[in-house]
C-alpha positions in Angstrom: -8.7 -161.1 30.1 -9.6 -164.0 31.3 -9.5 -165.5 35.1 -6.4 -166.9 35.0 -4.9 -163.8 34.1 -6.5 -162.3 36.2 -5.5 -163.6 39.1 -1.6 -162.9 38.4 -2.4 -159.6 38.4 -0.7 -158.2 42.0 -3.7 -156.4 43.7 -2.9 -153.4 44.6 -4.3 -151.6 48.4 -3.7 -148.7 49.8 -2.4 -148.2 53.4 -2.0 -145.0 55.3 -0.6 -144.3 58.6 -1.5 -141.2 60.6 -1.0 -139.9 64.0 1.3 -137.4 65.6 4.6 -136.5 64.3 7.6 -138.2 66.1 5.6 -140.9 66.7 7.4 -143.4 64.7 5.1 -143.3 61.7 8.0 -142.7 59.1 9.9 -145.4 60.9 7.7 -147.6 60.4 7.2 -147.2 56.9 11.1 -147.6 56.2 10.9 -150.3 58.4 8.7 -152.7 56.4 9.0 -151.0 53.1 13.0 -151.1 53.3 14.1 -153.0 56.5 16.2 -150.1 57.7 15.4 -147.8 60.5 17.2 -144.2 60.7 18.4 -143.2 63.9 17.5 -139.4 63.0 14.3 -138.1 63.3 13.1 -135.7 60.4 9.5 -134.5 59.9 7.9 -135.8 57.2 6.7 -132.9 55.2 3.4 -133.5 53.5 3.9 -137.2 52.8 6.1 -140.0 51.8 5.2 -142.8 49.6 6.1 -146.6 49.2 5.4 -150.1 47.5 6.3 -153.5 49.0 4.7 -156.7 47.3 4.1 -159.2 50.5 2.7 -162.7 50.1 -0.9 -163.6 51.9 -1.3 -167.4 52.1 -2.5 -168.9 49.2 0.5 -167.4 47.6 -1.2 -164.8 47.3 0.2 -161.3 46.4 -0.5 -158.4 47.2 1.8 -154.7 46.5 1.1 -152.5 49.7 1.1 -148.8 49.0 2.3 -147.1 52.0 1.0 -143.6 52.6 3.3 -141.8 55.1 1.1 -138.8 56.2 3.0 -135.9 58.1 1.7 -135.5 61.3 1.5 -131.8 61.2 -0.5 -132.4 58.2 -3.9 -132.7 60.5 -6.1 -129.7 59.8 -4.5 -129.6 56.3 -6.4 -129.4 53.3 -4.8 -132.3 51.9 -5.7 -134.3 54.2 -8.9 -135.8 53.6 -7.8 -136.5 49.8 -4.7 -138.7 51.1 -6.8 -140.8 53.0 -9.6 -141.4 50.6 -10.2 -144.7 48.9 -8.0 -145.8 51.5 -8.4 -150.1 52.4 -6.8 -149.6 55.5 -5.5 -147.4 57.9 -2.8 -147.7 60.5 -3.7 -145.5 63.4 0.5 -144.7 65.3 1.0 -143.7 68.7 4.0 -143.8 70.6 3.2 -145.9 73.7 5.6 -143.4 75.5 3.6 -140.0 74.9 0.6 -139.5 76.0 -0.7 -136.7 74.0 0.0 -138.7 70.8 -2.3 -141.2 72.4 -4.7 -138.4 72.9 -4.8 -136.9 69.4 -5.8 -139.6 68.0 -9.1 -139.0 68.7 -8.5 -136.2 66.1 -6.9 -138.6 63.5 -10.0 -140.7 63.8 -12.3 -138.8 63.2 -10.6 -137.5 60.1 -10.1 -140.6 58.7 -14.0 -141.5 59.4 -15.0 -137.6 57.6 -12.8 -138.4 54.5 -14.3 -141.6 54.0 -17.9 -141.1 54.3 -18.0 -140.5 50.3 -15.7 -143.5 49.7 -17.1 -146.8 48.2 -14.7 -149.2 50.5 -14.4 -148.2 54.5 -10.8 -148.5 55.7 -9.7 -151.2 58.2 -8.3 -149.0 61.3 -5.7 -150.9 63.5 -4.9 -148.7 66.4 -0.6 -149.1 66.1 1.2 -148.7 69.6 4.8 -147.7 68.5 8.0 -148.4 70.6 7.3 -151.4 72.5 10.8 -151.4 72.5 10.8 -148.7 75.3 7.9 -150.7 77.7 9.6 -149.3 80.8 8.8 -145.5 79.6 4.9 -146.7 78.3 2.8 -143.9 79.7 -0.5 -145.3 78.0 -1.4 -148.6 79.7 -2.2 -151.6 77.6 -5.8 -151.5 78.6 -6.3 -147.6 78.2 -5.6 -149.2 74.3 -7.8 -152.1 74.1 -10.5 -150.0 74.9 -10.3 -147.4 72.7 -10.4 -150.1 70.1 -13.4 -151.8 70.9 -15.2 -148.6 71.6 -14.2 -147.7 67.9 -13.8 -151.3 66.4 -10.6 -151.0 65.5 -7.8 -153.7 65.3 -5.2 -153.8 68.1 -1.2 -154.0 67.3 1.8 -153.3 69.3 5.3 -152.8 67.4 8.5 -151.5 67.8 9.6 -149.7 64.3 13.3 -149.4 65.8 13.9 -153.5 66.3 11.5 -154.8 63.5 9.1 -156.7 66.0 5.7 -157.3 64.9 6.1 -154.6 62.1 6.1 -156.9 59.1 3.2 -158.8 61.1 1.0 -156.0 61.6 1.1 -155.0 57.7 0.2 -158.5 56.9 -2.6 -158.3 59.1 -3.9 -155.2 57.6 -3.7 -156.7 54.2 -5.1 -160.0 55.4 -8.0 -158.5 57.0 -8.9 -156.2 54.3 -8.6 -159.5 51.8 -10.7 -161.5 54.2 -7.9 -164.4 54.7 -7.2 -165.5 57.7 -3.9 -165.7 58.9 -3.5 -168.9 61.1 -0.8 -168.9 64.3 2.0 -170.6 62.4 1.8 -168.0 59.9 2.0 -165.2 61.9 4.4 -167.0 64.7 7.0 -167.1 61.2 6.1 -163.9 60.2 7.8 -162.5 63.7 10.2 -164.8 63.6 11.7 -164.0 59.8 11.4 -160.0 59.8 12.9 -160.1 63.7 16.1 -157.6 63.4 18.7 -156.8 65.9 19.4 -153.3 67.3 21.2 -151.0 65.4 
């Protein structure tokens, strides 16, 4: 295969979304993949799977495989298989739910364990969801930042409900995995073009 053909092939990146049940993982994944927000909560059993193609600076097209993993699967037999070989991991918690933040430690240990044997060490983002409920926040931002610093995680806050920073979050993960720097203008552009009004 010639170089030019090689270039035209989409890169595929596996992004795994983990965290407690009801912290908004499915909403985050569907908001990104389908630009929709479902008001009804339904538990993800096992695994949901989304594909979405995005463009990064330099006209690089990347297809993200987003693996949305059910919150009740922590400790489940299949979990490490889901997470194995991920290029990126989003550790998601709900900023209004203290327990969902506390449990991240278990999710993070599982991610590290699942990838011990893998050639790829995933880029891990700490994602605080539900920033539209800032007034109900129970986890202070500095606690979030400290967890990032101590574990080499990348920080991101989003609202799956309003769409705020959701596209940016996935764009940053892809850029980080591929070693592409997003400049401020691109980040702002992505926030503007993917802001959604409330339903």
